[in-house]
C-alpha positions in Angstrom: -9.7 94.1 135.7 -7.7 95.9 138.3 -4.1 95.0 138.6 -3.1 93.8 142.2 -0.8 96.2 144.1 2.5 95.1 145.1 1.4 94.7 148.7 -1.5 92.6 147.6 0.7 90.3 145.3 3.1 89.9 148.2 0.4 89.0 150.8 -1.2 86.7 148.4 1.9 84.9 147.3 2.9 84.4 150.8 -0.7 83.1 151.6 -0.7 80.7 148.7 2.8 79.3 149.5 1.9 78.9 153.1 -1.3 76.9 152.0 0.6 74.8 149.7 3.5 74.1 152.2 0.8 73.1 155.0 -1.0 70.8 152.5 2.3 69.1 151.8 3.4 69.0 155.4 0.0 67.2 156.2 0.3 64.8 153.4 3.8 64.1 154.3 3.6 63.8 158.0 0.2 62.4 159.0 1.7 60.1 161.6 3.1 63.2 163.3 -0.2 64.9 163.2 -1.5 61.9 165.4 1.4 62.5 167.9 0.8 66.3 168.1 -2.9 65.4 169.2 -1.3 63.8 172.4 0.2 67.3 173.3 -3.1 68.3 174.7 -4.4 71.7 174.1 -1.3 72.8 172.3 -1.5 69.9 169.9 -5.3 70.6 169.4 -4.5 74.1 168.5 -1.8 73.2 165.9 -4.0 70.6 164.4 -7.0 73.0 164.4 -4.7 75.5 162.6 -3.2 73.1 160.1 -6.6 71.4 159.1 -8.4 74.7 158.6 -5.5 76.4 156.8 -5.9 73.9 154.1 -8.5 72.0 152.2 -6.7 68.6 152.6 -8.0 67.0 156.0 -10.5 69.2 157.4 -12.5 66.3 158.9 -9.3 65.4 161.0 -10.0 68.5 163.1 -13.6 67.6 163.8 -12.4 64.1 164.9 -9.8 65.5 167.2 -11.9 68.1 168.6 -14.6 65.5 169.4 -12.3 63.1 171.0 -10.2 65.8 172.9 -13.6 66.9 174.5 -14.0 63.4 175.9 -10.4 63.5 177.4 -9.9 67.2 178.4 -12.1 70.0 179.7 -14.7 70.4 176.8 -15.1 74.1 177.3 -11.3 74.7 176.9 -11.1 72.3 174.1 -14.1 74.1 172.2 -12.2 77.5 172.8 -9.0 76.3 171.8 -10.0 74.6 168.6 -12.4 77.5 167.8 -9.3 80.1 167.8 -7.2 77.6 166.1 -9.7 77.1 163.4 -10.3 80.8 163.0 -6.5 81.3 162.6 -6.2 78.6 160.1 -9.1 80.0 158.1 -6.9 83.3 157.6 -4.9 81.5 155.2 -8.0 80.7 152.9 -9.0 84.1 153.3 -5.6 85.4 151.9 -5.6 82.9 149.2 -8.7 84.4 147.8 -7.3 87.8 148.6 -4.4 87.1 146.3 -6.2 85.2 143.6 -9.0 88.0 143.0 -7.9 88.7 139.5 -7.3 85.1 138.7 -10.8 83.9 139.7 -13.1 86.6 139.7 -14.0 86.6 136.0 -14.3 82.8 135.7 -16.8 82.5 138.6 -18.8 85.7 137.9 -22.1 84.2 138.8 -20.8 82.9 142.1 -18.8 86.0 142.6 -21.9 88.2 142.3 -24.2 86.0 144.3 -21.6 85.9 147.2 -21.1 89.7 147.1 -24.9 90.1 147.3 -25.1 87.9 150.4 -22.3 89.5 152.1 -23.6 92.9 151.4 -27.2 91.9 152.8 -26.1 89.8 155.7 -22.4 90.5 156.3 -20.8 89.0 159.5 -23.9 86.9 160.2 -23.5 84.8 157.1 -20.0 84.3 157.8 -20.9 83.2 161.4 -23.4 80.7 160.2 -21.3 79.2 157.5 -18.4 78.8 159.9 -20.7 77.2 162.6 -22.1 74.7 160.3 -20.3 71.3 159.8 -19.9 72.0 156.0 -17.0 71.3 153.2 -18.2 74.7 151.7 -16.3 76.9 154.4 -12.8 76.7 152.7 -14.3 78.0 149.3 -16.4 80.4 151.1 -13.3 81.9 153.0 -11.5 82.1 149.6 -14.4 84.0 148.0 -14.5 86.3 150.8 -10.9 87.3 150.4 -11.7 87.7 146.7 -14.4 90.4 147.4 -12.1 92.0 150.0 -14.4 91.5 153.0 -12.5 93.0 156.0 -10.2 90.6 157.3 -10.8 91.6 161.0 -14.6 91.1 160.6 -14.0 87.9 158.8 -11.6 86.7 161.6 -14.0 87.7 164.4 -17.2 86.2 162.8 -15.2 83.0 161.8 -13.7 82.7 165.4 -17.3 83.1 166.8 -18.8 80.5 164.4 -15.9 78.0 164.7 -16.0 78.3 168.6 -19.6 77.5 168.7 -19.0 74.5 166.4 -16.2 73.4 168.4 -17.9 73.7 171.7 -20.8 71.6 170.5 -18.4 68.9 169.1 -16.4 68.9 172.4 -19.4 68.6 174.5 -20.6 65.7 172.3 -17.3 64.0 172.9 -17.4 64.6 176.6 -20.9 63.3 176.8 -19.9 60.3 174.7 -21.4 58.9 171.6 -23.4 56.2 173.5 -25.2 58.9 175.7 -25.8 61.1 172.7 -27.4 58.1 170.9 -29.5 57.1 173.9 -30.7 60.7 174.2 -32.0 60.8 170.7 -33.7 57.6 171.4 -31.4 55.0 169.4 -30.8 51.8 171.1 -27.4 50.4 170.8 
């Protein structure tokens, strides 16, 4: 196993510290997160960064995006949430980047499978995983950091996927849950 360089260790240490700090911040100040959402687009961006930079409350970002789409312009809500989520995901990526030596050998099967998928599909795989409403994105982003997938390509594919997901959520919020259920043929 290769020992991390000094630069890798510093980047990794900072990203782990920021992830832990954000997690504690969210847990300690849940009521402030609700107040931030009242700040409109700026609050949405902050919440999107915080909830996607940690694994604590990823569902909160989904709820806020859906709700804000019903209150504000859904196209702008989707775009702001998408960029915020991509910025937050960089924290997960750099956590994996820092932990490469720690986790790679203990998850060898997972590491090999993920490496194979990323080598075959590259940015398309990241786009589809980030566009899905799935709890596996945070560990996926950590693994991408572990295999040293290019962080710029990671960011761009994540931004595209998260923006698509956020646009869908914002427009669902805009249309309203009743209208969506009625459109699906569910009587309420």
